[in-house]
LUMPADO-569321 format. One record per residue: x, y, z of N, C-alpha, C in turn; residue number from 0; residue in three letters. Coordinates in pm, whole numbers, plus 50000, padded with zeros to 5 digits. Each point is the difference from the previous one (the first is absolute). Example, Ala and Ser with C-alpha at 12.3 -4.5 7.8 and 13.67 -1.06 7.14 Angstrom:
     n_x     n_y     n_z    ca_x    ca_y    ca_z     c_x     c_y     c_z   seq   type
   51319   49431   50780   49911   50119   50000   50090   50120   50000     0    ALA
   49965   50105   49928   50082   50119   50006   49923   50109   50073     1    SER
REM end
This chain:
     n_x     n_y     n_z    ca_x    ca_y    ca_z     c_x     c_y     c_z   seq   type
   79511   11277   40576   50028   49890   50121   49901   50050   50081     0    MET
   49920   49922   50099   49922   50000   50096   50066   49998   50138     1    TYR
   50001   50071   50079   50076   49990   50099   50113   49926   49997     2    ARG
   50009   49875   50081   50138   49907   49995   50000   49940   49863     3    SER
   49918   50020   49922   50035   49904   49850   49873   49894   49976     4    GLY
   50011   49921   49908   49924   49899   49963   50081   49916   49958     5    VAL
   49972   49855   50050   50065   49870   49961   49979   49981   49840     6    LEU
   50091   49968   49943   49991   49972   49849   50078   49876   49976     7    VAL
   49939   49877   49945   50043   49862   49969   50046   50042   49829     8    GLY
   50162   49993   49975   50026   49976   49877   50068   49854   49998     9    ILE
   49957   49975   49890   50068   49827   49966   50138   50033   49969    10    PRO
   50060   49865   49995   50136   49998   49934   50012   50026   49878    11    ARG
   50046   50068   49952   50043   49989   49826   49993   49859   49948    12    ALA
   50072   49895   49990   50033   49936   49971   49839   49878   50002    13    GLU
   49951   49993   50113   49865   49955   50031   49901   50068   49937    14    ARG
   49997   50102   49959   49892   50074   49946   50014   49986   49837    15    PHE
   50126   49970   49955   50013   49954   49872   49937   49868   50006    16    ALA
   50015   49923   50028   49935   49871   49994   49866   49975   50047    17    ILE
   49949   50096   50078   49851   49998   49993   49965   50045   49901    18    HIS
   50045   50100   49915   49923   50049   49884   50015   49881   49909    19    LYS
   50114   49909   49984   49987   49911   49929   49890   49868   50007    20    LEU
   49944   50029   50113   49893   49889   50052   49891   50075   49954    21    ILE
   49969   50147   50034   49866   50038   49979   49986   50029   49836    22    VAL
   50118   50006   49938   49969   50031   49884   49940   49884   49940    23    ALA
   50014   49857   50067   49946   49887   49888   49873   49987   50049    24    GLU
   49963   50051   50117   49858   50001   50060   49909   50061   49907    25    ARG
   50062   50127   49940   49890   50098   49932   50035   49956   49884    26    ARG
   50067   49937   49922   50038   49963   49885   49877   49959   49907    27    HIS
   49937   50006   49910   49873   49967   49934   49888   50047   50042    28    GLY
   49986   50088   50077   49872   50049   50060   49993   50203   49961    29    GLY
   49905   50040   50091   49988   50135   49998   50118   50059   49990    30    PRO
   50068   49948   50082   50134   50087   50068   50123   50015   49930    31    ASP
   49990   49929   49878   50130   49983   49937   50068   50111   49947    32    GLN
   49961   50097   50044   50087   50140   49979   50063   50022   50134    33    ALA
   49945   49958   50096   50082   49979   50133   50083   49883   49988    34    LYS
   49974   49891   49953   50114   49887   49996   50114   50026   49878    35    ALA
   49983   50119   49924   50124   50016   49935   50086   50101   50049    36    ARG
   49884   50091   50120   50111   50101   50088   50102   49925   50098    37    LYS
   49902   49884   50071   50058   49928   50085   50145   49938   49936    38    ASP
   49991   49926   49891   50114   49939   49928   50125   50139   49983    39    ARG
   49939   50092   49956   50141   50097   49990   50012   50091   50132    40    ALA
   49959   49971   50091   50076   50042   50090   50085   49900   50102    41    GLN
   49943   49880   49964   50082   49867   50074   50120   50016   49886    42    ALA
   49994   50007   49863   50102   50009   49940   50150   50105   50040    43    ALA
   49944   50105   50029   50074   50119   49991   50070   49981   50134    44    PHE
   49933   49954   50134   50039   49965   50122   50116   49907   50022    45    LEU
   49961   49862   49912   50090   49889   49934   50128   50027   50014    46    ILE
   49999   50117   49873   50099   50023   49919   50093   50108   50107    47    SER
   49950   50047   50055   50069   50114   50086   50063   49902   50146    48    ILE
   49900   49926   50030   50038   49911   50131   50122   49875   49996    49    LEU
   49991   49971   49842   50081   49863   49952   50128   50055   50010    50    ALA
   50052   50146   49987   50111   50062   49979   50078   50045   50157    51    LYS
   49865   50046   50093   50021   50086   50131   50006   49884   50095    52    ASP
   49867   49913   50024   50005   49911   50094   49946   49891   49958    53    ARG
   50104   49913   49919   49964   49878   49963   49946   49886   50090    54    PRO
   50082   50028   50110   49969   49882   50127   49859   50039   50001    55    ASP
   49972   50078   50038   49844   50034   50034   49907   49975   49919    56    ASP
   50031   50005   49888   49885   49975   49919   50011   49876   49972    57    LEU
   50111   49911   49996   50003   49855   49994   49924   49945   50132    58    ALA
   50001   50045   50100   49962   49931   50116   49816   50009   49997    59    GLU
   49990   50158   49960   49870   50009   49976   49907   49922   49899    60    ALA
   50087   49959   49882   49925   49916   49898   50014   49844   50052    61    PHE
   50075   49970   50064   50014   49901   50051   49866   49943   50091    62    GLU
   50015   50087   50086   49907   50003   50094   49825   49974   49934    63    ASP
   49999   50106   49921   49854   49986   49939   49997   49849   49935    64    ALA
   50104   49952   49918   50000   49840   49958   49960   49927   50073    65    LEU
   50031   50008   50125   49989   49911   50113   49850   49993   50064    66    SER
   49945   50089   49967   49845   50010   50067   49910   49921   49921    67    ARG
   50027   49901   49937   49895   49917   49938   49965   50043   49858    68    GLY
   49966   49867   49938   49975   49992   49860   49926   50098   49930    69    PRO
   49930   50047   50052   49886   50100   49956   50075   50131   49949    70    ARG
   50073   50065   50109   50082   50098   50003   50117   49967   49873    71    LEU
   50033   49899   50000   50113   49972   49903   49979   50010   49862    72    ARG
   49882   49951   49981   49918   49995   49875   49963   50158   49969    73    GLU
   49957   50069   50108   49987   50134   49923   50114   50096   49960    74    ARG
   50105   49965   50094   50136   50046   49959   50061   49953   49871    75    LEU
   49979   49868   49994   50059   49945   49853   49923   50058   49890    76    GLU
   49859   49994   50034   49931   50095   49899   50044   50100   49959    77    ALA
   50014   50115   50053   50023   50144   50007   50145   49994   49939    78    THR
   50085   49925   50044   50136   50004   49917   50008   49953   49879    79    LEU
   49912   49904   49984   50002   49957   49855   49980   50108   49908    80    ALA
   49948   50114   50054   49955   50123   49898   50132   50103   50048    81    ARG
   50059   49946   50053   50125   50104   50048   50139   49904   49995    82    MET
   50028   50016   49880   50094   49888   49980   50147   50066   50064    83    PRO
   50037   50131   49997   50114   50068   50019   49987   49997   50147    84    GLU
   49896   50059   50098   49984   49973   50153   50014   49858   50049    85    SER
   49966   49913   49907   50007   49858   50069   50170   49944   49993    86    ALA
   50037   50060   49864   50171   49941   50015   50058   50089   50091    87    GLU
   49954   50109   50059   50092   50074   50091   49969   49929   50130    88    GLY
   49888   49975   50030   49937   49939   50115   50083   49846   50058    89    LEU
   49958   49930   49887   50084   49846   49976   50145   50000   50015    90    ARG
   50066   50150   49957   50145   49977   49994   50041   50043   50104    91    GLY
   49925   50018   50124   50015   50053   50126   50019   49860   50098    92    LEU
   49957   49892   49958   49970   49883   50082   50100   49902   49952    93    MET
REM end
């Protein structure tokens, strides 16, 4: 640490999981396919944990993302089509 410390922004886990779903679709089919697989794996792991420990927070983050417009909703749906277990877990919260 430097003197009084350094401020670091840490995203909420549920919002990070939803973000990973969105960016995975943006990377799909291009040169970043390996990153897209990693994003989906990270999202799946977080969703499985958060669905048990903090289901209300996860549902709120998912609903918020869905409400932000058709393009974002399309990206989420496209990624979740490749992740049926995670999709089922998220939809089961709503």
